Phi, psi and omega in degrees: 000132180286172181301317180297317179296321179297313182290331174294322178293319178297313179298319178300316179297320180295312181294319179297318177300317179295319179298315181294320180293306182290319178297322177296318177298316180295316180298316178297314186287322188260341185238299191290308183293319176298322177294319179298318180296324184277324190258341184255149174296153185310312180296316179294321179299314181297317179295316181296311183294322177296317180293319179296318178296317178298317181297315179296320178297318178295317177297322178299310182291325185271331186237297189301308184297311177300321179295314181297314181294315181294312181288324178296314177299316182297317180292322178295317178299315181299323181278349179084025180292135175237168177302319181294323182291342178291344178267354182280146178301155177086235186304314185299310181291324178295316178295320179298318178296318179298316180295317179297316179294323177300317179297316178300317179299316181294322177295316178297319180295317178295317178298322177301313180299318180293314180298319179298315181296330180269004177076019180265077189299317181299312179296317180300316180295317179298317179292328176296319178295316178301315180297315181293311180297317177298320178298319177296324176295320177300316179297318178300313178297322179299324180292341179277348180272135174290151180294152181257000000 
């Protein structure tokens, strides 16, 4: 596989990981959890939503996050991004904003899992919204970056 083909594969893995992460959040928030709340008895609903959240969290830690970090780092390296270039107008600042928002999203997602495990439903729901909205912001910023 040539250099162009290799970088296309890296970019494909990065975009696919983002699609699965954000799409998974949307599917859980807009389809699966509302149906569980409506169709399942309270005890079954609580067990189901906790299990679905744990599974999504495990996939995030085991698959989505490593893929995003590895492919993101590789694309930045390929483009010649440095710490100093993150302060430059255009690509650098857009990438810096995307990275900062990604960190906020990951903190909110981790906080959501902790709040959920401790039974703090209001906080868990608020952090889930922050994570989802932030994830959409990460995708929006990503669309402003030229492909590498």
